[in-house]
C-alpha positions in Angstrom: 23.4 60.6 35.1 22.0 60.0 38.6 18.5 58.8 39.5 17.6 62.0 41.2 18.4 64.1 38.1 16.4 61.8 35.9 13.4 61.9 38.3 13.5 65.7 38.3 13.8 65.9 34.5 10.8 63.5 34.1 8.5 66.1 35.8 7.5 68.7 33.2 7.4 71.6 35.7 10.8 70.8 37.2 12.2 70.2 33.8 11.1 73.6 32.6 12.7 75.2 35.7 15.9 73.3 35.2 16.0 74.3 31.5 15.4 77.9 32.3 18.2 77.9 34.9 20.4 76.2 32.4 19.6 78.8 29.7 20.1 81.8 32.0 23.1 80.2 33.8 21.8 81.9 37.1 18.3 82.6 38.3 16.4 83.7 41.3 13.0 82.4 42.3 11.6 85.8 41.5 12.9 85.6 37.9 11.6 82.0 37.6 8.2 83.1 39.0 8.0 85.9 36.4 8.8 83.4 33.5 6.4 80.7 34.9 3.6 82.8 36.3 1.2 79.8 36.0 3.2 77.9 38.7 1.8 78.7 42.2 4.4 80.3 44.4 4.2 77.6 47.0 4.8 74.9 44.3 7.7 76.8 42.9 9.4 77.1 46.3 8.7 73.4 47.1 10.3 72.3 43.8 13.3 74.6 44.3 13.8 73.3 47.8 13.7 69.7 46.7 16.0 70.3 43.7 18.4 72.1 46.1 18.4 69.2 48.6 19.0 66.7 45.8 21.9 68.6 44.4 20.2 69.4 41.1 20.6 73.1 41.7 23.0 75.1 44.0 23.1 78.5 45.6 25.8 80.6 43.9 25.0 84.0 45.4 22.8 85.8 47.9 21.6 89.3 47.0 20.1 91.7 49.5 16.6 92.9 48.3 14.5 95.2 50.3 15.5 93.9 53.7 15.7 90.3 52.7 18.2 88.1 51.0 17.3 86.6 47.6 19.2 83.4 46.6 20.6 83.1 43.2 20.6 79.5 41.8 22.7 77.7 39.1 22.7 74.0 38.1 24.5 71.7 40.4 25.6 69.4 37.6 26.8 69.6 34.0 24.4 68.1 31.4 27.1 67.6 28.9 29.5 66.0 31.4 27.0 63.5 32.6 26.2 62.4 29.0 29.9 62.5 28.0 30.8 60.2 30.9 28.2 57.6 29.9 29.3 57.8 26.3 33.1 57.7 27.0 32.7 54.7 29.4 30.3 53.1 27.0 28.3 52.3 30.1 25.4 50.2 28.8 23.9 49.7 32.3 23.8 53.4 33.1 22.3 54.0 29.6 19.6 51.4 30.2 18.9 52.9 33.7 18.6 56.4 32.1 16.2 55.1 29.5 14.1 53.2 32.0 13.7 56.2 34.3 12.9 58.4 31.3 10.2 55.9 30.2 8.8 55.7 33.8 8.6 59.5 33.9 6.6 59.5 30.7 4.3 56.7 31.9 3.7 58.7 35.1 2.4 61.6 33.1 0.1 59.4 31.1 -1.1 57.7 34.4 -1.8 61.1 36.0 -3.7 62.2 32.9 -5.7 59.0 32.6 -6.8 59.2 36.2 -8.5 62.6 35.8 -12.3 62.8 36.2 -12.6 63.5 32.5 -10.1 63.3 29.6 -10.4 64.7 26.1 -8.0 62.5 24.2 -8.3 64.3 20.8 -8.9 67.8 22.3 -5.9 67.7 24.6 -3.6 66.7 21.8 -2.1 63.8 23.6 -0.9 60.6 21.8 2.0 58.5 20.8 3.2 56.8 17.7 6.3 55.2 16.2 7.7 55.2 12.7 10.2 52.5 11.8 12.8 53.9 9.4 16.0 52.7 7.7 18.6 55.4 8.1 22.3 55.9 8.4 23.5 57.6 11.6 24.1 60.8 9.5 20.6 60.7 8.1 19.1 60.2 11.5 21.1 63.1 13.0 20.0 65.3 10.2 16.3 64.4 10.7 16.6 65.0 14.4 18.2 68.4 13.8 15.3 69.3 11.5 12.8 68.2 14.1 14.6 70.4 16.7 14.3 73.4 14.3 10.6 72.8 14.0 10.1 72.6 17.8 12.3 75.6 18.6 9.5 78.2 18.4 7.4 76.1 20.8 10.3 75.7 23.2 10.5 79.5 23.4 6.8 79.9 24.3 5.8 81.1 27.8 2.6 80.5 29.6 -0.6 82.3 28.4 -4.2 81.5 28.6 -5.0 78.5 26.4 -1.4 77.1 26.4 -0.8 73.9 28.4 2.6 72.6 29.4 3.4 69.4 27.5 6.5 67.2 27.0 7.2 66.2 23.4 9.3 63.1 23.7 11.4 61.8 20.9 13.0 58.4 21.4 15.4 56.8 19.0 15.7 53.1 19.7 18.9 51.2 19.3 19.4 49.8 15.8 18.2 46.3 14.9 20.2 44.0 12.7 17.4 43.3 10.3 17.7 43.2 6.5 14.5 43.5 4.3 
């Protein structure tokens, strides 16, 4: 997975755009604007231009619409192929790089939040915790699947008054060789 992709995925707005394009397979800025009406049009176009120049998305078609041409975008990479390559090559360095950039993206969100004029730690629902568990790989996979099922309705939500865009980050650390 390349650094540019990880950087884009660490931004919650760009991540939502990438996920929507992934789900739809093809999307125009007009379609994205209707799904994410809370994103200012200038911001949407700026994000799309940057993702296009970084190869995160690509133009797959151009459709004439009322005297202009609307570009149709698709992903410029394959999520599964990137992960598969890291797993098949057992590339620990690439895996560490991916984890470090992921963490930096999360830290960036906390930094931006903490630098606001006023924060409402409990009211904004922000926080972090960790829970040490003993589990087999199968037990861990089953628990993560259950968490995904619980989160699925939230992942389908669109913007409305009172809803704020958040990233829920679940990190599974490498196993430790500890016996207690």
